[in-house]
C-alpha positions, 0 to 999 in steps of 0.5 A: 353140335361139332367139336371145338376147343372151348371147354364145356364145363358140363364135362367137368367131374368133381369129387362127388362123381368118384368112388373107391371099391375094394375087392372082398371075397371076389366082390367089389365093395364100395368104400362109402366112408372114404372122403378122399383118395388118390393114386400117384405114379412116381417115375424114378430116373438116374442122372448121367452126365457124359464127358464134354457135356454140360447137360445132365441127362435123366434116364428112366429106370422104373415106376412106382404106384401108390394109393392113399386115402383117408377114411371116416372110421365106420367099420373094420371088417374090409381092411383093418381086421383082415390086415391084423389077422394076417399080420398075427399069422406072419403075413401081409394081405394083398388087396385089389382096388377099383377107382371110378369117376363118372361124367355128367353124361354118363361116361365111366372111367374105371381103373383097376389098382391091383396087388396093393400092399400096405406101405408106410405109416398105416393109420390104426386110430387117431382121435381128436375131440370135436372131429370125426375119427379118421385114419389114413391108409397107404398102399403100394401097387405091385401092378400097373393100373389098368383102365377098365373103361375110359372117357372122352370129351364130347365137345373138345376136338382131338389134337392131331 
């Protein structure tokens, strides 16, 4: 079957096709309790308007990356306990994560999210009667995310 420009939904991934891992002691551990996560890239710009121009120009000045997730509370040993232990010692730990998504045809997209530091409000405990106990964590990535493996369309033609 040749490539075309019609989407084949057999290639579409959903949240069930992904996983988030954290590195602990040099080993990547699957965070099975995470029910949603996202990594965002924020491109920062400054506005400049040259004299004689009606157009304000936006000039890129930098980029930041953030990882956030919500987890169902089932363990403290991977993130929370080391975090609080380090804070007691006057430091903040640095974490390395990997995000994975697998297409139905077996292709794997894997991205390294390294040098992650806790940032902003960081959930310790939040309880609501009748609901699953969850907490939210947000990290800033102090390294540019890197593809370990990438995916390609089996059916869609590459634009040239």
